[in-house]
PDB file of the backbone (N, CA, C, O) and the ligand in Angstrom, with CONECT records:
HET     ZN  A 101       1
ATOM      1  N   UNK A   1      71.157 -48.661 -83.268  1.00  0.00           N
ATOM      2  CA  UNK A   1      70.658 -49.743 -84.132  1.00  0.00           C
ATOM      3  C   UNK A   1      69.744 -49.165 -85.224  1.00  0.00           C
ATOM      4  O   UNK A   1      68.729 -48.539 -84.918  1.00  0.00           O
ATOM      5  N   UNK A   2      70.107 -49.377 -86.494  1.00  0.00           N
ATOM      6  CA  UNK A   2      69.320 -48.846 -87.606  1.00  0.00           C
ATOM      7  C   UNK A   2      68.230 -49.812 -88.042  1.00  0.00           C
ATOM      8  O   UNK A   2      68.490 -50.963 -88.393  1.00  0.00           O
ATOM      9  N   UNK A   3      67.045 -49.326 -88.011  1.00  0.00           N
ATOM     10  CA  UNK A   3      65.903 -50.091 -88.514  1.00  0.00           C
ATOM     11  C   UNK A   3      65.443 -49.400 -89.797  1.00  0.00           C
ATOM     12  O   UNK A   3      65.744 -48.223 -89.992  1.00  0.00           O
ATOM     13  N   UNK A   4      64.722 -50.102 -90.677  1.00  0.00           N
ATOM     14  CA  UNK A   4      64.239 -49.463 -91.923  1.00  0.00           C
ATOM     15  C   UNK A   4      63.457 -48.183 -91.663  1.00  0.00           C
ATOM     16  O   UNK A   4      63.567 -47.221 -92.424  1.00  0.00           O
ATOM     17  N   UNK A   5      62.678 -48.165 -90.605  1.00  0.00           N
ATOM     18  CA  UNK A   5      61.878 -46.981 -90.263  1.00  0.00           C
ATOM     19  C   UNK A   5      62.793 -45.800 -89.967  1.00  0.00           C
ATOM     20  O   UNK A   5      62.548 -44.682 -90.418  1.00  0.00           O
ATOM     21  N   UNK A   6      63.846 -46.060 -89.207  1.00  0.00           N
ATOM     22  CA  UNK A   6      64.799 -45.012 -88.859  1.00  0.00           C
ATOM     23  C   UNK A   6      65.515 -44.502 -90.109  1.00  0.00           C
ATOM     24  O   UNK A   6      65.761 -43.303 -90.241  1.00  0.00           O
ATOM     25  N   UNK A   7      65.850 -45.416 -91.027  1.00  0.00           N
ATOM     26  CA  UNK A   7      66.524 -45.035 -92.273  1.00  0.00           C
ATOM     27  C   UNK A   7      65.639 -44.136 -93.129  1.00  0.00           C
ATOM     28  O   UNK A   7      66.110 -43.154 -93.704  1.00  0.00           O
ATOM     29  N   UNK A   8      64.354 -44.477 -93.210  1.00  0.00           N
ATOM     30  CA  UNK A   8      63.399 -43.658 -93.979  1.00  0.00           C
ATOM     31  C   UNK A   8      63.273 -42.286 -93.320  1.00  0.00           C
ATOM     32  O   UNK A   8      63.279 -41.254 -93.990  1.00  0.00           O
ATOM     33  N   UNK A   9      63.158 -42.299 -91.992  1.00  0.00           N
ATOM     34  CA  UNK A   9      63.046 -41.056 -91.232  1.00  0.00           C
ATOM     35  C   UNK A   9      64.267 -40.173 -91.480  1.00  0.00           C
ATOM     36  O   UNK A   9      64.144 -38.965 -91.683  1.00  0.00           O
ATOM     37  N   UNK A  10      65.429 -40.788 -91.461  1.00  0.00           N
ATOM     38  CA  UNK A  10      66.688 -40.078 -91.700  1.00  0.00           C
ATOM     39  C   UNK A  10      66.727 -39.504 -93.118  1.00  0.00           C
ATOM     40  O   UNK A  10      67.146 -38.365 -93.328  1.00  0.00           O
ATOM     41  N   UNK A  11      66.280 -40.316 -94.092  1.00  0.00           N
ATOM     42  CA  UNK A  11      66.249 -39.873 -95.490  1.00  0.00           C
ATOM     43  C   UNK A  11      65.318 -38.676 -95.660  1.00  0.00           C
ATOM     44  O   UNK A  11      65.621 -37.742 -96.402  1.00  0.00           O
ATOM     45  N   UNK A  12      64.180 -38.715 -94.965  1.00  0.00           N
ATOM     46  CA  UNK A  12      63.214 -37.606 -95.028  1.00  0.00           C
ATOM     47  C   UNK A  12      63.844 -36.336 -94.448  1.00  0.00           C
ATOM     48  O   UNK A  12      63.725 -35.256 -95.027  1.00  0.00           O
ATOM     49  N   UNK A  13      64.502 -36.474 -93.324  1.00  0.00           N
ATOM     50  CA  UNK A  13      65.157 -35.321 -92.683  1.00  0.00           C
ATOM     51  C   UNK A  13      66.217 -34.736 -93.620  1.00  0.00           C
ATOM     52  O   UNK A  13      66.297 -33.520 -93.793  1.00  0.00           O
ATOM     53  N   UNK A  14      67.024 -35.604 -94.217  1.00  0.00           N
ATOM     54  CA  UNK A  14      68.069 -35.149 -95.140  1.00  0.00           C
ATOM     55  C   UNK A  14      67.462 -34.434 -96.349  1.00  0.00           C
ATOM     56  O   UNK A  14      67.985 -33.419 -96.811  1.00  0.00           O
ATOM     57  N   UNK A  15      66.350 -34.979 -96.854  1.00  0.00           N
ATOM     58  CA  UNK A  15      65.673 -34.370 -98.001  1.00  0.00           C
ATOM     59  C   UNK A  15      65.144 -32.988 -97.647  1.00  0.00           C
ATOM     60  O   UNK A  15      65.245 -32.051 -98.440  1.00  0.00           O
ATOM     61  N   UNK A  16      64.576 -32.869 -96.444  1.00  0.00           N
ATOM     62  CA  UNK A  16      64.038 -31.576 -95.986  1.00  0.00           C
ATOM     63  C   UNK A  16      65.169 -30.561 -95.859  1.00  0.00           C
ATOM     64  O   UNK A  16      65.034 -29.416 -96.290  1.00  0.00           O
ATOM     65  N   UNK A  17      66.288 -30.986 -95.265  1.00  0.00           N
ATOM     66  CA  UNK A  17      67.448 -30.101 -95.107  1.00  0.00           C
ATOM     67  C   UNK A  17      67.972 -29.675 -96.481  1.00  0.00           C
ATOM     68  O   UNK A  17      68.288 -28.506 -96.700  1.00  0.00           O
ATOM     69  N   UNK A  18      68.060 -30.638 -97.398  1.00  0.00           N
ATOM     70  CA  UNK A  18      68.585 -30.354 -98.743  1.00  0.00           C
ATOM     71  C   UNK A  18      67.692 -29.363 -99.492  1.00  0.00           C
ATOM     72  O   UNK A  18      68.172 -28.416-100.114  1.00  0.00           O
ATOM     73  N   UNK A  19      66.376 -29.609 -99.415  1.00  0.00           N
ATOM     74  CA  UNK A  19      65.430 -28.709-100.096  1.00  0.00           C
ATOM     75  C   UNK A  19      65.454 -27.321 -99.460  1.00  0.00           C
ATOM     76  O   UNK A  19      65.379 -26.303-100.147  1.00  0.00           O
ATOM     77  N   UNK A  20      65.562 -27.307 -98.132  1.00  0.00           N
ATOM     78  CA  UNK A  20      65.628 -26.039 -97.418  1.00  0.00           C
ATOM     79  C   UNK A  20      66.868 -25.256 -97.815  1.00  0.00           C
ATOM     80  O   UNK A  20      66.818 -24.043 -98.019  1.00  0.00           O
ATOM     81  N   UNK A  21      67.980 -25.969 -97.922  1.00  0.00           N
ATOM     82  CA  UNK A  21      69.242 -25.345 -98.317  1.00  0.00           C
ATOM     83  C   UNK A  21      69.158 -24.777 -99.732  1.00  0.00           C
ATOM     84  O   UNK A  21      69.605 -23.661 -99.997  1.00  0.00           O
ATOM     85  N   UNK A  22      68.578 -25.562-100.627  1.00  0.00           N
ATOM     86  CA  UNK A  22      68.431 -25.126-102.022  1.00  0.00           C
ATOM     87  C   UNK A  22      67.535 -23.887-102.116  1.00  0.00           C
ATOM     88  O   UNK A  22      67.783 -22.976-102.906  1.00  0.00           O
ATOM     89  N   UNK A  23      66.483 -23.882-101.286  1.00  0.00           N
ATOM     90  CA  UNK A  23      65.546 -22.763-101.299  1.00  0.00           C
ATOM     91  C   UNK A  23      66.233 -21.484-100.823  1.00  0.00           C
ATOM     92  O   UNK A  23      66.054 -20.417-101.409  1.00  0.00           O
ATOM     93  N   UNK A  24      67.017 -21.604 -99.760  1.00  0.00           N
ATOM     94  CA  UNK A  24      67.749 -20.450 -99.214  1.00  0.00           C
ATOM     95  C   UNK A  24      68.768 -19.953-100.237  1.00  0.00           C
ATOM     96  O   UNK A  24      68.916 -18.751-100.454  1.00  0.00           O
ATOM     97  N   UNK A  25      69.472 -20.910-100.866  1.00  0.00           N
ATOM     98  CA  UNK A  25      70.493 -20.575-101.858  1.00  0.00           C
ATOM     99  C   UNK A  25      69.860 -19.820-103.034  1.00  0.00           C
ATOM    100  O   UNK A  25      70.400 -18.822-103.511  1.00  0.00           O
ATOM    101  N   UNK A  26      68.719 -20.314-103.484  1.00  0.00           N
ATOM    102  CA  UNK A  26      68.026 -19.694-104.613  1.00  0.00           C
ATOM    103  C   UNK A  26      67.538 -18.293-104.244  1.00  0.00           C
ATOM    104  O   UNK A  26      67.598 -17.364-105.050  1.00  0.00           O
ATOM    105  N   UNK A  27      67.046 -18.162-102.987  1.00  0.00           N
ATOM    106  CA  UNK A  27      66.534 -16.873-102.525  1.00  0.00           C
ATOM    107  C   UNK A  27      67.672 -15.856-102.449  1.00  0.00           C
ATOM    108  O   UNK A  27      67.502 -14.697-102.828  1.00  0.00           O
ATOM    109  N   UNK A  28      68.825 -16.293-101.959  1.00  0.00           N
ATOM    110  CA  UNK A  28      69.987 -15.404-101.872  1.00  0.00           C
ATOM    111  C   UNK A  28      70.461 -15.007-103.257  1.00  0.00           C
ATOM    112  O   UNK A  28      70.863 -13.867-103.490  1.00  0.00           O
ATOM    113  N   UNK A  29      70.407 -15.965-104.175  1.00  0.00           N
ATOM    114  CA  UNK A  29      70.805 -15.715-105.554  1.00  0.00           C
ATOM    115  C   UNK A  29      69.885 -14.678-106.192  1.00  0.00           C
ATOM    116  O   UNK A  29      70.342 -13.754-106.865  1.00  0.00           O
ATOM    117  N   UNK A  30      68.591 -14.846-105.972  1.00  0.00           N
ATOM    118  CA  UNK A  30      67.594 -13.909-106.506  1.00  0.00           C
ATOM    119  C   UNK A  30      67.801 -12.531-105.906  1.00  0.00           C
ATOM    120  O   UNK A  30      67.751 -11.524-106.613  1.00  0.00           O
ATOM    121  N   UNK A  31      68.035 -12.487-104.598  1.00  0.00           N
ATOM    122  CA  UNK A  31      68.246 -11.214-103.907  1.00  0.00           C
ATOM    123  C   UNK A  31      69.486 -10.509-104.456  1.00  0.00           C
ATOM    124  O   UNK A  31      69.502  -9.289-104.614  1.00  0.00           O
ATOM    125  N   UNK A  32      70.516 -11.291-104.741  1.00  0.00           N
ATOM    126  CA  UNK A  32      71.759 -10.749-105.282  1.00  0.00           C
ATOM    127  C   UNK A  32      71.511 -10.137-106.666  1.00  0.00           C
ATOM    128  O   UNK A  32      71.974  -9.038-106.975  1.00  0.00           O
ATOM    129  N   UNK A  33      70.761 -10.889-107.491  1.00  0.00           N
ATOM    130  CA  UNK A  33      70.455 -10.400-108.839  1.00  0.00           C
ATOM    131  C   UNK A  33      69.604  -9.132-108.773  1.00  0.00           C
ATOM    132  O   UNK A  33      69.799  -8.192-109.543  1.00  0.00           O
ATOM    133  N   UNK A  34      68.650  -9.132-107.827  1.00  0.00           N
ATOM    134  CA  UNK A  34      67.774  -7.971-107.663  1.00  0.00           C
ATOM    135  C   UNK A  34      68.599  -6.747-107.287  1.00  0.00           C
ATOM    136  O   UNK A  34      68.369  -5.647-107.790  1.00  0.00           O
ATOM    137  N   UNK A  35      69.571  -6.960-106.387  1.00  0.00           N
ATOM    138  CA  UNK A  35      70.421  -5.875-105.907  1.00  0.00           C
ATOM    139  C   UNK A  35      71.256  -5.313-107.059  1.00  0.00           C
ATOM    140  O   UNK A  35      71.405  -4.100-107.207  1.00  0.00           O
ATOM    141  N   UNK A  36      71.793  -6.225-107.869  1.00  0.00           N
ATOM    142  CA  UNK A  36      72.612  -5.806-109.009  1.00  0.00           C
ATOM    143  C   UNK A  36      71.770  -5.015-110.008  1.00  0.00           C
ATOM    144  O   UNK A  36      72.204  -3.998-110.550  1.00  0.00           O
ATOM    145  N   UNK A  37      70.565  -5.509-110.233  1.00  0.00           N
ATOM    146  CA  UNK A  37      69.649  -4.869-111.163  1.00  0.00           C
ATOM    147  C   UNK A  37      69.279  -3.475-110.653  1.00  0.00           C
ATOM    148  O   UNK A  37      69.286  -2.500-111.405  1.00  0.00           O
ATOM    149  N   UNK A  38      68.957  -3.405-109.370  1.00  0.00           N
ATOM    150  CA  UNK A  38      68.552  -2.139-108.756  1.00  0.00           C
ATOM    151  C   UNK A  38      69.701  -1.135-108.810  1.00  0.00           C
ATOM    152  O   UNK A  38      69.498   0.035-109.136  1.00  0.00           O
ATOM    153  N   UNK A  39      70.907  -1.601-108.487  1.00  0.00           N
ATOM    154  CA  UNK A  39      72.038  -0.679-108.453  1.00  0.00           C
ATOM    155  C   UNK A  39      72.364  -0.132-109.842  1.00  0.00           C
ATOM    156  O   UNK A  39      72.757   1.026-109.981  1.00  0.00           O
ATOM    157  N   UNK A  40      72.198  -0.974-110.878  1.00  0.00           N
ATOM    158  CA  UNK A  40      72.475  -0.511-112.231  1.00  0.00           C
ATOM    159  C   UNK A  40      71.387   0.445-112.714  1.00  0.00           C
ATOM    160  O   UNK A  40      71.654   1.390-113.455  1.00  0.00           O
ATOM    161  N   UNK A  41      70.140   0.175-112.272  1.00  0.00           N
ATOM    162  CA  UNK A  41      69.026   1.052-112.638  1.00  0.00           C
ATOM    163  C   UNK A  41      69.116   2.395-111.923  1.00  0.00           C
ATOM    164  O   UNK A  41      68.704   3.432-112.443  1.00  0.00           O
ATOM    165  N   UNK A  42      69.672   2.338-110.704  1.00  0.00           N
ATOM    166  CA  UNK A  42      69.701   3.533-109.865  1.00  0.00           C
ATOM    167  C   UNK A  42      70.892   4.440-110.187  1.00  0.00           C
ATOM    168  O   UNK A  42      71.082   5.483-109.561  1.00  0.00           O
ATOM    169  N   UNK A  43      71.683   4.024-111.167  1.00  0.00           N
ATOM    170  CA  UNK A  43      72.853   4.836-111.508  1.00  0.00           C
ATOM    171  C   UNK A  43      72.419   6.207-112.026  1.00  0.00           C
ATOM    172  O   UNK A  43      71.645   6.309-112.978  1.00  0.00           O
ATOM    173  N   UNK A  44      72.921   7.236-111.394  1.00  0.00           N
ATOM    174  CA  UNK A  44      72.591   8.599-111.802  1.00  0.00           C
ATOM    175  C   UNK A  44      73.885   9.339-112.119  1.00  0.00           C
ATOM    176  O   UNK A  44      74.953   9.016-111.600  1.00  0.00           O
ATOM    177  N   UNK A  45      73.759  10.323-112.970  1.00  0.00           N
ATOM    178  CA  UNK A  45      74.921  11.138-113.307  1.00  0.00           C
ATOM    179  C   UNK A  45      75.204  12.094-112.157  1.00  0.00           C
ATOM    180  O   UNK A  45      74.356  12.891-111.756  1.00  0.00           O
ATOM    181  N   UNK A  46      76.415  11.989-111.644  1.00  0.00           N
ATOM    182  CA  UNK A  46      76.794  12.857-110.543  1.00  0.00           C
ATOM    183  C   UNK A  46      77.729  13.946-111.060  1.00  0.00           C
ATOM    184  O   UNK A  46      78.663  13.683-111.817  1.00  0.00           O
ATOM    185  N   UNK A  47      77.459  15.141-110.643  1.00  0.00           N
ATOM    186  CA  UNK A  47      78.350  16.252-111.001  1.00  0.00           C
ATOM    187  C   UNK A  47      78.817  16.946-109.721  1.00  0.00           C
ATOM    188  O   UNK A  47      78.140  16.912-108.693  1.00  0.00           O
ATOM    189  N   UNK A  48      79.968  17.564-109.809  1.00  0.00           N
ATOM    190  CA  UNK A  48      80.495  18.271-108.650  1.00  0.00           C
ATOM    191  C   UNK A  48      80.023  19.723-108.705  1.00  0.00           C
ATOM    192  O   UNK A  48      80.232  20.427-109.693  1.00  0.00           O
ATOM    193  N   UNK A  49      79.397  20.141-107.643  1.00  0.00           N
ATOM    194  CA  UNK A  49      78.894  21.508-107.592  1.00  0.00           C
ATOM    195  C   UNK A  49      80.073  22.487-107.618  1.00  0.00           C
ATOM    196  O   UNK A  49      81.028  22.358-106.852  1.00  0.00           O
ATOM    197  N   UNK A  50      79.976  23.459-108.514  1.00  0.00           N
ATOM    198  CA  UNK A  50      81.077  24.413-108.665  1.00  0.00           C
ATOM    199  C   UNK A  50      81.174  25.373-107.479  1.00  0.00           C
ATOM    200  O   UNK A  50      82.230  25.947-107.215  1.00  0.00           O
ATOM    201  N   UNK A  51      80.067  25.536-106.777  1.00  0.00           N
ATOM    202  CA  UNK A  51      80.042  26.475-105.645  1.00  0.00           C
ATOM    203  C   UNK A  51      80.544  25.856-104.344  1.00  0.00           C
ATOM    204  O   UNK A  51      81.395  26.421-103.658  1.00  0.00           O
ATOM    205  N   UNK A  52      79.985  24.648-104.011  1.00  0.00           N
ATOM    206  CA  UNK A  52      80.330  24.070-102.704  1.00  0.00           C
ATOM    207  C   UNK A  52      81.176  22.793-102.814  1.00  0.00           C
ATOM    208  O   UNK A  52      81.703  22.310-101.812  1.00  0.00           O
ATOM    209  N   UNK A  53      81.303  22.252-104.023  1.00  0.00           N
ATOM    210  CA  UNK A  53      82.157  21.078-104.210  1.00  0.00           C
ATOM    211  C   UNK A  53      81.502  19.754-103.877  1.00  0.00           C
ATOM    212  O   UNK A  53      82.159  18.715-103.939  1.00  0.00           O
ATOM    213  N   UNK A  54      80.223  19.759-103.526  1.00  0.00           N
ATOM    214  CA  UNK A  54      79.524  18.525-103.188  1.00  0.00           C
ATOM    215  C   UNK A  54      79.120  17.788-104.462  1.00  0.00           C
ATOM    216  O   UNK A  54      78.837  18.404-105.489  1.00  0.00           O
ATOM    217  N   UNK A  55      79.096  16.434-104.375  1.00  0.00           N
ATOM    218  CA  UNK A  55      78.670  15.639-105.530  1.00  0.00           C
ATOM    219  C   UNK A  55      77.158  15.537-105.511  1.00  0.00           C
ATOM    220  O   UNK A  55      76.577  15.015-104.559  1.00  0.00           O
ATOM    221  N   UNK A  56      76.531  16.026-106.542  1.00  0.00           N
ATOM    222  CA  UNK A  56      75.072  16.083-106.579  1.00  0.00           C
ATOM    223  C   UNK A  56      74.535  15.470-107.868  1.00  0.00           C
ATOM    224  O   UNK A  56      75.263  15.287-108.844  1.00  0.00           O
ATOM    225  N   UNK A  57      73.238  15.159-107.843  1.00  0.00           N
ATOM    226  CA  UNK A  57      72.542  14.622-109.007  1.00  0.00           C
ATOM    227  C   UNK A  57      72.560  15.674-110.127  1.00  0.00           C
ATOM    228  O   UNK A  57      72.127  16.809-109.928  1.00  0.00           O
ATOM    229  N   UNK A  58      73.061  15.288-111.291  1.00  0.00           N
ATOM    230  CA  UNK A  58      73.185  16.220-112.415  1.00  0.00           C
ATOM    231  C   UNK A  58      71.838  16.799-112.839  1.00  0.00           C
ATOM    232  O   UNK A  58      71.755  17.950-113.268  1.00  0.00           O
ATOM    233  N   UNK A  59      70.778  15.987-112.715  1.00  0.00           N
ATOM    234  CA  UNK A  59      69.454  16.442-113.143  1.00  0.00           C
ATOM    235  C   UNK A  59      68.826  17.401-112.128  1.00  0.00           C
ATOM    236  O   UNK A  59      68.202  18.399-112.490  1.00  0.00           O
ATOM    237  N   UNK A  60      69.008  17.068-110.845  1.00  0.00           N
ATOM    238  CA  UNK A  60      68.355  17.850-109.793  1.00  0.00           C
ATOM    239  C   UNK A  60      69.168  19.065-109.362  1.00  0.00           C
ATOM    240  O   UNK A  60      68.610  20.038-108.853  1.00  0.00           O
ATOM    241  N   UNK A  61      70.468  19.015-109.559  1.00  0.00           N
ATOM    242  CA  UNK A  61      71.316  20.128-109.157  1.00  0.00           C
ATOM    243  C   UNK A  61      71.674  20.067-107.690  1.00  0.00           C
ATOM    244  O   UNK A  61      71.337  19.107-106.997  1.00  0.00           O
ATOM    245  N   UNK A  62      72.346  21.078-107.227  1.00  0.00           N
ATOM    246  CA  UNK A  62      72.823  21.082-105.848  1.00  0.00           C
ATOM    247  C   UNK A  62      71.700  21.458-104.891  1.00  0.00           C
ATOM    248  O   UNK A  62      71.050  22.492-105.045  1.00  0.00           O
ATOM    249  N   UNK A  63      71.486  20.601-103.904  1.00  0.00           N
ATOM    250  CA  UNK A  63      70.435  20.864-102.917  1.00  0.00           C
ATOM    251  C   UNK A  63      70.948  21.783-101.806  1.00  0.00           C
ATOM    252  O   UNK A  63      70.168  22.352-101.043  1.00  0.00           O
ATOM    253  N   UNK A  64      72.253  21.914-101.734  1.00  0.00           N
ATOM    254  CA  UNK A  64      72.847  22.768-100.687  1.00  0.00           C
ATOM    255  C   UNK A  64      72.797  24.234-101.125  1.00  0.00           C
ATOM    256  O   UNK A  64      72.426  25.122-100.358  1.00  0.00           O
ATOM    257  N   UNK A  65      73.186  24.457-102.398  1.00  0.00           N
ATOM    258  CA  UNK A  65      73.201  25.821-102.896  1.00  0.00           C
ATOM    259  C   UNK A  65      71.840  26.257-103.461  1.00  0.00           C
ATOM    260  O   UNK A  65      71.555  27.452-103.546  1.00  0.00           O
ATOM    261  N   UNK A  66      71.028  25.315-103.834  1.00  0.00           N
ATOM    262  CA  UNK A  66      69.686  25.622-104.307  1.00  0.00           C
ATOM    263  C   UNK A  66      69.577  25.741-105.794  1.00  0.00           C
ATOM    264  O   UNK A  66      68.492  25.999-106.315  1.00  0.00           O
TER     265      UNK A  66
HETATM  266 ZN    ZN A 101      76.508  23.394-104.125  1.00  0.00          ZN2+
END
């Protein structure tokens, strides 16, 4: 049996769930953008070491061969 009090209570619960869902969605969206930003910033030039064949940071050189 639905009473006005129950309807208001139900509406409040639905609003809380909706806001919670939106907050999670926004947080995931932000995290995704952050990840994309980080990955593009973290792009480094990789070169193949002529001695051992390992892919190494072009700036730092091969850590295996020294
Ligand atoms: Zn090497």
